[in-house]
C-alpha positions as MATLAB code, in Angstrom:
seq = 'MQHEEHALAVARHLSRLALSLSAEPDHRHILEEVVDSAMELLHCDAGTLYIFRDDKLHFSVLRTQSLGIRDNAPSLDPITLFKPNGEPSDLVVAHAFVDRTTINIPDLSQETRFDFSGTFAFDRQFGYNSRSFLCVPLMDHEQQVIGVLQLINAIDDQENVCAFNQEQQLLLEALGSLAATVLTQRQLIDTQRALFESFIRVIAEGIDYKSPVTGRHCQQVPEIAMMLAEGVNQAGNGTYANTRFSAEEMYELKIAAWLHDCGKITTPEAIIDKGTKLETQFDRIELVASRIREYQQSLLIDCLTHSPDDSEALDSCRSRIAEMDLEMEFLRTTNRGSEFTSPEAVARIEQLATISWTGLDGRQRTLLSENEVRNLSISRGTLLPEELQLMRDHIRVTDRMLNSLVYPKSLSHVPEIAVNHHEHLDGTGYPRGLSADGLSVRARIMCIADIFEALTSPDRPYKEGMKLSQALTIIGRKVEDNQIDGELFTIFVRQGIYKRYAELFMAESQIDEPDLDKLPGLMH';
ca = [
       4.344   33.174   48.685;
       1.288   32.733   46.559;
       3.099   34.402   43.740;
       5.729   31.120   44.513;
       3.362   28.699   44.410;
       2.086   29.786   41.487;
       5.681   30.010   39.779;
       6.092   26.626   41.149;
       3.162   25.335   39.860;
       4.021   27.431   35.855;
       7.304   25.529   36.042;
       5.520   22.172   37.255;
       3.418   22.560   34.068;
       6.422   23.618   31.581;
       8.289   20.684   32.775;
       5.436   17.982   32.451;
       4.796   19.664   29.125;
       8.412   19.337   27.643;
       8.534   15.851   28.896;
       6.058   14.785   27.011;
       6.790   16.563   23.777;
       9.784   14.266   23.759;
       8.263   10.992   24.853;
       4.365   11.051   23.850;
       3.927    9.326   20.531;
       0.291   11.026   20.534;
       0.079   14.855   19.155;
      -3.263   15.437   20.263;
      -2.916   14.137   23.779;
      -0.182   17.033   24.140;
      -2.065   19.636   22.566;
      -5.031   18.328   25.287;
      -2.280   18.699   27.804;
      -1.419   22.483   27.307;
      -4.756   23.468   26.816;
      -5.749   21.852   30.298;
      -2.301   23.669   31.655;
      -3.121   26.806   29.998;
      -6.801   26.999   32.089;
      -5.469   25.855   35.323;
      -2.714   28.142   34.918;
      -4.467   31.062   33.429;
      -7.118   30.058   36.020;
     -10.267   30.268   33.357;
     -13.547   28.197   32.787;
     -12.589   27.638   29.136;
     -10.470   26.355   26.404;
     -10.252   25.550   22.360;
      -7.643   25.110   20.165;
      -7.799   25.806   16.651;
      -6.003   23.770   13.945;
      -5.581   25.773   10.166;
      -6.211   23.134    7.736;
      -7.909   23.891    4.377;
      -8.265   27.769    4.430;
     -10.041   26.978    7.858;
      -9.658   27.188   11.510;
     -10.935   23.829   12.902;
     -11.779   23.035   16.454;
      -9.583   20.446   17.404;
      -9.537   20.741   21.646;
     -12.894   22.143   23.399;
     -12.887   22.359   27.380;
     -15.451   24.293   29.470;
     -15.388   23.049   32.831;
     -18.991   24.754   33.694;
     -20.773   22.643   31.111;
     -18.844   19.467   31.959;
     -17.554   19.355   28.165;
     -14.200   17.517   27.870;
     -13.346   14.956   25.598;
     -17.775   14.644   24.541;
     -17.482   18.045   22.978;
     -20.175   18.838   20.611;
     -19.806   18.712   17.121;
     -18.978   22.195   15.891;
     -18.738   23.098   12.012;
     -14.756   24.973   11.054;
     -14.418   28.513   11.318;
     -14.178   30.635    7.263;
     -11.290   33.275    7.723;
     -12.338   35.151    4.712;
     -15.720   36.549    3.679;
     -16.948   35.565   -0.074;
     -15.740   39.123   -0.968;
     -12.291   38.584    0.374;
     -12.252   40.660    3.439;
     -11.334   39.020    6.835;
     -14.262   37.645    8.504;
     -15.393   39.206   11.564;
     -14.852   36.789   14.156;
     -12.168   37.235   17.178;
     -10.239   33.720   16.575;
     -10.158   34.833   12.426;
      -8.344   38.232   13.279;
      -6.115   36.527   15.536;
      -4.826   34.220   13.088;
      -4.925   36.965   10.034;
      -3.475   39.738   11.761;
      -0.921   37.545   14.058;
      -1.330   39.103   17.277;
      -2.305   38.520   20.360;
      -6.616   39.332   20.988;
      -7.358   40.226   24.925;
     -11.313   41.421   25.465;
     -11.761   42.368   28.950;
     -15.972   42.724   28.242;
     -17.601   40.707   25.628;
     -20.540   43.311   26.522;
     -18.343   46.223   25.718;
     -16.759   44.789   22.538;
     -17.591   46.424   19.484;
     -14.793   45.094   17.069;
     -16.098   41.754   16.694;
     -18.768   39.456   15.689;
     -19.779   37.093   18.974;
     -23.502   35.883   17.027;
     -21.922   32.641   17.152;
     -20.705   32.700   21.008;
     -24.211   34.243   21.598;
     -26.034   31.200   20.044;
     -23.171   28.744   22.001;
     -24.327   30.731   25.218;
     -28.142   30.113   24.492;
     -28.536   26.468   23.647;
     -25.943   25.673   26.336;
     -27.196   28.015   29.105;
     -23.172   29.989   29.114;
     -21.889   33.256   29.872;
     -19.023   34.194   27.808;
     -17.332   37.340   28.850;
     -13.570   37.552   28.644;
     -12.133   36.417   25.649;
      -8.283   35.388   25.099;
      -6.607   34.708   21.391;
      -3.243   34.180   20.585;
      -1.613   33.057   17.134;
      -0.343   29.814   16.898;
       2.960   30.267   14.368;
       5.482   27.873   13.037;
       9.296   28.090   12.913;
       8.563   29.994    9.099;
       6.718   32.035   11.079;
       3.431   30.925    9.464;
       0.224   31.088   11.602;
      -0.978   27.335   12.134;
      -3.632   27.559   14.870;
      -5.189   29.876   17.620;
      -5.507   28.913   21.119;
      -8.170   30.902   22.317;
      -9.177   31.052   26.754;
     -12.357   32.149   27.297;
     -13.825   33.596   31.325;
     -11.296   34.012   33.740;
     -11.735   33.351   37.079;
     -10.276   35.599   40.207;
      -9.949   34.699   43.595;
     -13.612   34.962   44.655;
     -14.597   32.693   41.784;
     -15.967   35.790   39.789;
     -15.593   35.592   35.763;
     -13.134   38.524   35.013;
     -10.785   39.995   32.602;
      -7.271   38.251   31.786;
      -3.959   40.352   32.447;
      -0.989   41.098   31.295;
       0.696   38.450   33.494;
      -1.564   35.516   31.961;
      -1.246   37.273   28.584;
       2.280   36.627   28.410;
       1.843   32.944   29.898;
      -0.703   32.270   27.720;
       2.019   33.127   24.664;
       4.226   31.412   25.976;
       2.537   27.855   26.453;
       1.229   28.834   22.550;
       4.474   28.756   21.727;
       4.730   25.045   23.141;
       1.724   24.354   21.033;
       3.035   25.718   17.630;
       5.937   23.715   18.311;
       3.824   20.379   18.686;
       1.705   20.846   15.571;
       4.743   22.018   13.571;
       6.505   18.658   14.609;
       2.784   16.982   13.921;
       3.366   18.696   10.398;
       6.419   17.916    9.553;
       6.306   14.172   10.358;
       2.976   13.630    8.325;
       4.655   15.675    4.962;
       7.989   13.369    5.832;
       5.577   10.821    5.821;
       3.186   11.427    2.589;
       6.665   12.196    0.812;
       8.019    8.729    1.416;
       4.582    6.630    1.512;
       4.267    8.955   -2.297;
       8.157    7.869   -3.532;
       7.416    4.548   -2.875;
       4.049    4.382   -4.738;
       5.992    6.044   -7.876;
       8.570    3.014   -7.416;
       5.398    0.458   -6.896;
       3.545    1.884   -9.909;
       6.446    3.064  -11.741;
       7.543   -1.347  -12.460;
       3.601   -2.150  -12.681;
       3.757    0.160  -15.502;
       6.779   -1.041  -16.819;
       5.224   -4.065  -17.649;
       1.875   -5.185  -18.674;
       2.100   -8.218  -17.512;
       2.431   -7.436  -13.860;
      -0.380   -5.544  -14.184;
      -1.234   -3.714  -10.360;
       0.299   -6.838   -8.840;
       3.029   -4.143   -6.487;
      -0.246   -2.428   -5.795;
      -2.593   -5.031   -5.061;
      -0.052   -7.740   -2.672;
      -0.058   -4.675   -0.138;
      -4.226   -4.495   -0.157;
      -3.899   -8.725    1.015;
      -1.050   -8.272    3.385;
      -3.132   -5.723    5.794;
      -6.006   -7.469    5.486;
      -4.382  -10.582    6.295;
      -2.651   -9.146    8.938;
      -6.043   -7.234   10.278;
      -7.196  -11.219   10.515;
      -4.010  -12.123   12.511;
      -4.723   -9.386   15.328;
      -8.843  -10.602   15.519;
      -7.632  -14.387   15.752;
      -9.323  -16.083   18.626;
      -7.914  -19.261   18.790;
      -5.038  -21.328   16.802;
      -1.146  -20.377   16.898;
      -1.657  -16.668   16.798;
      -4.557  -16.261   19.302;
      -2.183  -13.506   21.229;
      -0.571  -12.322   18.132;
      -1.073   -9.100   17.607;
       0.501   -6.327   16.064;
       0.747   -2.790   17.062;
      -0.004    0.137   14.353;
       3.649    0.788   14.160;
       4.081   -2.602   13.371;
       1.367   -2.805   10.712;
       2.791    0.524    8.855;
       5.523   -1.386    8.878;
       4.189   -4.494    6.772;
       2.409   -2.029    4.609;
       5.846   -0.060    3.354;
       7.412   -3.804    2.591;
       4.496   -4.735    0.998;
       4.973   -1.778   -1.630;
       8.578   -2.704   -1.829;
       9.215   -6.134   -1.907;
       9.162   -6.434   -6.042;
      11.087   -2.734   -6.454;
      14.127   -5.083   -7.671;
      11.973   -6.055  -10.821;
      12.940   -2.062  -11.874;
      16.076   -3.759  -13.321;
      14.276   -6.989  -14.850;
      14.324   -7.108  -18.812;
      11.299   -6.294  -19.806;
      11.819   -8.860  -22.184;
      11.998  -11.342  -19.608;
       8.941   -9.717  -17.513;
       6.638   -9.730  -20.818;
       7.336  -12.796  -22.209;
       3.884  -13.799  -22.448;
       4.896  -17.226  -25.105;
       7.867  -19.721  -25.158;
       9.284  -18.414  -28.354;
       8.852  -14.198  -27.944;
      11.437  -11.884  -28.081;
      10.749   -8.341  -29.830;
       7.863  -10.303  -31.265;
       6.402  -13.986  -31.311;
       8.443  -15.961  -33.122;
       5.966  -18.434  -33.876;
       4.919  -16.760  -36.814;
       8.187  -17.129  -38.063;
       7.598  -21.190  -37.654;
       4.305  -20.624  -39.161;
       6.153  -19.059  -42.616;
       8.234  -21.762  -42.771;
       5.718  -24.254  -42.223;
       4.005  -22.671  -45.325;
       7.273  -22.629  -47.493;
       7.688  -26.080  -46.166;
       4.064  -26.636  -47.755;
       4.724  -25.046  -50.476;
       7.777  -27.284  -51.468;
       5.934  -30.718  -50.776;
       3.432  -29.747  -53.642;
       5.992  -28.252  -56.424;
       8.047  -31.419  -55.559;
       4.720  -33.845  -56.613;
       3.836  -31.440  -59.506;
       7.526  -31.511  -60.635;
       8.758  -34.737  -60.741;
       5.157  -36.808  -60.067;
       2.297  -34.577  -62.134;
       0.257  -37.253  -63.403;
       0.523  -39.588  -60.339;
      -2.402  -39.474  -58.567;
      -1.454  -41.324  -55.670;
       1.872  -39.271  -54.675;
      -0.575  -36.306  -55.611;
      -2.982  -37.790  -52.338;
       0.202  -38.434  -50.180;
       1.708  -34.940  -50.648;
      -1.977  -33.504  -49.810;
      -1.851  -35.952  -46.257;
       1.239  -35.183  -45.635;
       0.405  -30.795  -46.036;
      -2.766  -31.277  -43.993;
      -0.571  -32.834  -41.161;
       1.930  -30.097  -41.040;
      -1.340  -28.133  -40.262;
      -1.908  -30.208  -37.683;
       1.522  -29.826  -36.927;
       1.520  -26.087  -36.709;
      -1.295  -26.238  -34.212;
       0.172  -28.519  -31.524;
       3.334  -25.916  -32.027;
       1.020  -22.910  -31.360;
      -0.563  -24.654  -28.541;
       2.778  -25.586  -27.031;
       4.116  -22.142  -27.546;
       1.276  -20.824  -25.382;
       3.208  -22.107  -22.391;
      -0.589  -23.055  -20.440;
      -0.207  -26.513  -20.091;
       2.382  -28.660  -19.214;
       4.902  -30.037  -22.100;
       5.078  -33.769  -21.677;
       8.014  -35.976  -23.027;
       6.497  -37.070  -25.732;
       5.968  -33.442  -26.913;
       9.416  -32.520  -26.688;
      10.226  -35.826  -28.877;
       7.402  -34.496  -30.906;
       9.184  -31.637  -30.980;
      12.744  -32.858  -32.058;
      11.202  -35.022  -34.725;
       9.903  -31.769  -36.136;
      12.788  -29.837  -36.193;
      14.567  -32.856  -38.643;
      12.645  -31.359  -41.345;
      14.473  -29.761  -44.333;
      13.735  -28.922  -47.858;
      16.185  -27.090  -50.271;
      14.502  -23.809  -50.880;
      13.562  -21.707  -54.321;
      17.243  -19.904  -53.777;
      18.940  -23.348  -53.368;
      19.767  -23.131  -50.349;
      18.725  -25.571  -47.425;
      16.108  -24.760  -44.718;
      14.901  -26.047  -41.542;
      12.141  -26.345  -39.899;
      13.233  -25.060  -36.246;
      16.075  -23.964  -34.950;
      18.199  -24.945  -31.677;
      16.989  -21.809  -30.083;
      13.022  -22.509  -31.105;
      13.105  -26.002  -29.951;
      14.982  -25.283  -26.919;
      12.531  -22.998  -26.021;
       9.533  -25.182  -27.029;
      10.438  -27.446  -24.911;
      10.058  -25.572  -21.304;
       7.966  -28.353  -19.312;
       6.433  -25.300  -18.021;
       5.760  -21.579  -18.317;
       7.290  -19.788  -20.908;
      10.847  -18.928  -19.201;
      14.424  -21.027  -20.164;
      15.977  -21.576  -17.065;
      18.649  -18.747  -17.815;
      15.643  -16.496  -17.832;
      13.981  -17.740  -14.865;
      17.056  -17.080  -12.650;
      17.320  -13.584  -14.144;
      13.870  -12.925  -12.922;
      14.426  -14.796   -9.786;
      17.179  -12.151   -9.099;
      14.884   -9.724   -8.623;
      14.271  -10.887   -5.201;
      18.487  -10.073   -4.739;
      18.323   -6.966   -6.649;
      15.584   -5.928   -3.985;
      17.390   -7.132   -1.146;
      20.657   -4.399   -2.099;
      18.465   -1.784   -2.929;
      16.023   -1.778    0.559;
      19.441   -2.501    2.774;
      21.075    0.464    1.315;
      18.583    2.683    2.867;
      18.876    3.886    6.632;
      15.027    3.645    7.855;
      14.111    4.878   11.686;
      13.801    1.910   14.353;
       9.913    1.852   13.685;
      10.799    0.118    9.683;
      13.968   -1.659   10.915;
      11.945   -4.494    9.957;
      11.324   -4.132    6.236;
      14.220   -5.533    4.338;
      13.325   -9.125    6.336;
       9.668   -8.445    5.510;
      10.342   -7.641    1.894;
      12.937   -9.956    0.677;
      11.704  -13.552    2.259;
       8.344  -13.620    0.690;
       9.485  -16.190   -1.722;
      10.701  -18.431    0.598;
       9.481  -21.451    2.020;
       9.164  -23.144    5.319;
      10.748  -26.062    4.481;
      13.833  -23.937    3.345;
      13.339  -24.596   -0.745;
      12.364  -20.973   -1.383;
      14.550  -18.295   -2.572;
      16.917  -16.402   -2.302;
      18.396  -17.587    0.775;
      16.903  -21.183    1.293;
      15.232  -20.037    4.697;
      13.654  -22.020    6.994;
      10.224  -22.134    9.204;
      12.420  -20.663   12.347;
      14.261  -17.912   10.158;
      11.342  -16.627    9.153;
       8.775  -13.981   10.952;
       5.033  -13.919   10.816;
       4.823  -10.518    8.816;
       6.856  -12.191    6.484;
       5.129  -15.664    5.757;
       2.211  -13.648    5.641;
       3.902  -11.427    2.234;
       4.346  -14.973    0.949;
       0.537  -15.968    0.613;
      -0.656  -12.356   -0.769;
       1.989  -12.536   -3.264;
       1.059  -15.980   -4.003;
      -2.304  -15.096   -3.929;
      -2.115  -11.870   -6.325;
      -0.572  -13.858   -9.344;
      -2.824  -16.907   -9.248;
      -5.555  -14.642   -9.415;
      -4.712  -11.718  -11.773;
      -6.088  -11.689  -14.804;
      -3.413  -10.131  -16.827;
      -0.970  -12.643  -16.930;
      -0.680  -13.421  -20.675;
       0.492  -16.846  -20.801;
      -2.446  -18.107  -18.833;
      -6.008  -16.018  -17.502;
      -6.513  -15.546  -14.023;
      -7.794  -18.641  -11.497;
     -10.600  -18.832   -9.916;
     -10.981  -18.447   -6.095;
     -11.536  -22.174   -5.622;
      -8.429  -23.020   -7.672;
      -6.170  -20.658   -6.317;
      -7.248  -21.882   -2.882;
      -6.603  -25.048   -3.775;
      -3.188  -24.505   -4.873;
      -1.843  -22.221   -1.766;
      -3.736  -25.677    0.413;
      -1.555  -27.901   -1.194;
       1.558  -25.759   -0.645;
       0.674  -25.728    2.926;
       0.394  -29.403    2.790;
       3.947  -29.697    1.135;
       5.433  -27.132    4.333;
       6.149  -24.325    2.428;
       2.778  -22.085    3.596;
       2.237  -21.253    7.329;
      -1.347  -23.375    7.593;
      -2.489  -20.817   10.826;
      -2.118  -17.980    8.119;
      -3.657  -20.050    5.545;
      -6.543  -20.974    7.949;
      -6.772  -16.989    9.087;
      -7.353  -16.208    5.313;
     -10.182  -18.945    4.157;
     -12.038  -18.903    8.152;
     -12.066  -14.879    7.967;
     -13.517  -14.464    4.720;
     -10.668  -12.233    3.450;
      -9.991  -13.466    0.320;
     -13.698  -13.357   -0.538;
     -13.133   -9.639    0.708;
     -10.498   -9.297   -1.758;
     -12.198  -10.741   -4.760;
     -15.237   -8.452   -4.441;
     -13.033   -5.401   -4.423;
     -10.189   -6.834   -6.649;
     -11.147  -10.016   -8.964;
     -13.655  -10.357  -12.096;
     -16.806  -11.309  -11.522;
     -16.229  -14.216  -13.624;
     -13.245  -15.449  -11.001;
     -15.493  -15.696   -8.022;
     -16.873  -18.673   -7.461;
     -18.121  -20.326   -3.987;
     -15.174  -22.502   -2.959;
     -16.207  -25.690   -1.384;
     -14.070  -25.359    2.305;
     -14.724  -28.925    3.777;
     -12.626  -30.247    1.010;
      -9.906  -27.574    0.634;
      -6.526  -28.733    1.611;
      -4.348  -27.110    3.794;
      -6.545  -25.661    6.418;
      -5.844  -26.331   10.222;
      -9.198  -26.039   12.024;
];
């Protein structure tokens, strides 16, 4: 009857462990269950599970019933497997690992093969009496040892310490195989995740490296997004007071943030790097400057040729040459694209385009070409409408790229979060023109993260990185225009997230103290 009860207990434990293996997401909890089951089934006082990492055996689970050690286990140094001369350590768990064999020690006082000085020190410190040991190496599917499971002090029916018998050894080896399966599964998952994340970072860093204009945008937007998501988790009032992102949802947001601009890998460098209105392979403003110098030279030659003794004509010529110097400064300023180009400025550009003269070679010259006039007349920034559309098309490429991937369930929302970072609550964004109902909270977080990084980034050639107060004011106005989520912006400001990011990633010259009482867009 006792044998049948024991067999039933073994079956129950194995069944529970098998269910945990398929359903329990926390691998450490499963390992703790393995050690607890081993101690109960083999009726012993202590159990330890070691994990091999960085060429050492690290304590992962430590239990001693008689000392009450469970979740309050003392911190112990990892075990070194080899001596400085390369020989295996004399510790019993090291031998079980290196020799890939089970070691059963009936009585420590009769054992001379191994070094138990550490065990004796533990016994003295905690008033314990270690006697019998059973150590089982844990091997993965490739027959590599990845840890050791050790039990101490088997207890007989009279509650006395005794040796572990052969049946107990076989049972512990079976439980060790289960522990090895758990560790292998976790290591495979961790390795796959590390590979996945490193691949994503390679893509993001490649995009940033492709263009100094975008600098570290793909790498810093995730920093802002994760800070703001953590702020939502800590919110105690407002719309998101009861919103809490799980660890999986936070990880999904991080992946989406890293991938949000992956489509830029197809955007031509000439557009990404267009730092001035006339830039192509080089800045054509210097060609315009050379033409103006040629025009000024032609004015002077014409005056000296036809009116060499007319002082009034010479003064008029000099005045005209000076005017053209001012026009050149105007064109250089306009070319930078850092300020709004007014209709009056456009008219001035078009008037300059009417200037023509005959060169020394007899050919007709014009001061500005049609293409140069069109580029210089761009009202904001440096991109023509078709170039701006090409730039915006990166989000459509991102959409196609991300939706072509196969995701596990936990990452199924990555495309939606990543692709919608240019959408607005009022439906005026792109690429789909979604309104508030179509934007998840994490997509709204991405909107703020993307805009804030772009405004404060110091590496855009057509503008300097904005100060905190200016960037926050611009985002606040977008809140007032019903483009950006005001509750998220309020969390971003009230919790000081903008300041923490600035201290880590922004130039000291950009960090000022915004007047929060006058900042637009705050909800409470």
